[in-house]
C-alpha positions in Angstrom: -25.2 -4.6 -18.0 -21.9 -5.4 -19.8 -18.2 -5.0 -19.4 -15.9 -3.4 -21.9 -12.1 -3.8 -22.0 -10.6 -1.4 -24.4 -7.1 -0.8 -25.6 -6.6 2.9 -25.0 -3.1 3.8 -26.2 0.5 2.8 -26.9 3.4 5.2 -26.4 7.1 4.7 -27.2 9.4 6.3 -24.6 13.1 5.6 -24.5 12.8 2.2 -26.0 9.9 1.2 -23.7 6.3 0.9 -25.0 3.7 1.9 -22.6 0.2 0.5 -23.1 -3.0 1.8 -21.7 -6.2 -0.1 -21.2 -9.6 0.9 -19.8 -12.1 -1.3 -18.1 -15.6 0.1 -18.0 -19.2 -1.0 -17.9 -22.5 0.9 -17.6 -24.4 -0.4 -14.6 -21.5 -2.6 -13.6 -20.6 -2.4 -9.8 -17.2 -0.9 -9.0 -16.3 -4.1 -7.2 -16.8 -6.1 -10.4 -14.8 -3.6 -12.4 -11.9 -3.8 -9.9 -12.0 -7.6 -10.0 -11.8 -7.6 -13.8 -9.0 -5.0 -13.8 -7.0 -7.1 -11.3 -7.5 -10.2 -13.5 -6.2 -8.3 -16.5 -3.3 -7.1 -14.4 -2.4 -10.6 -13.4 -2.7 -11.9 -16.9 -0.6 -9.2 -18.4 2.0 -9.5 -15.6 2.4 -13.2 -16.5 3.4 -12.3 -20.1 7.2 -12.4 -20.9 8.9 -9.1 -21.0 6.5 -7.2 -18.8 8.5 -5.2 -16.2 5.8 -3.1 -14.6 2.1 -2.8 -14.4 -0.1 -0.4 -12.4 -3.8 0.0 -11.8 -5.2 3.5 -11.4 -8.4 5.4 -11.5 -10.1 3.5 -8.7 -11.1 5.3 -5.5 -9.5 4.0 -2.3 -11.5 1.6 -0.3 -12.9 2.9 2.9 -14.7 1.5 5.9 -17.2 3.7 7.7 -18.4 2.9 11.2 -21.2 4.8 12.8 -21.3 4.9 16.6 -24.0 6.5 18.6 -23.0 9.3 21.0 -24.5 7.3 24.0 -22.3 4.3 23.2 -19.2 6.5 23.2 -20.1 7.9 26.6 -20.9 4.4 27.9 -17.4 3.2 27.0 -15.8 6.5 28.2 -14.5 7.3 24.7 -14.1 10.7 23.0 -14.7 11.3 19.3 -11.0 11.6 18.8 -10.3 8.2 20.4 -13.1 6.7 18.3 -11.6 7.9 15.1 -8.3 6.1 15.6 
């Protein structure tokens, strides 16, 4: 299990240079990859002359809650009310 931070590209557009980096790792949990990417983002943001930095390619975080039908009925909730 190892992490890889790789310089991907540099593009000159209207006097701005856009750099691209990739963070990857075979067998590395997504949570760890996100932490490394955020650390790189913070480090790059601290550099003089950096005006904008974005992270992309990560899925949105979700929370899933499973509720038994009997519990919904016990609390007098419908599925629609539960999903809010």
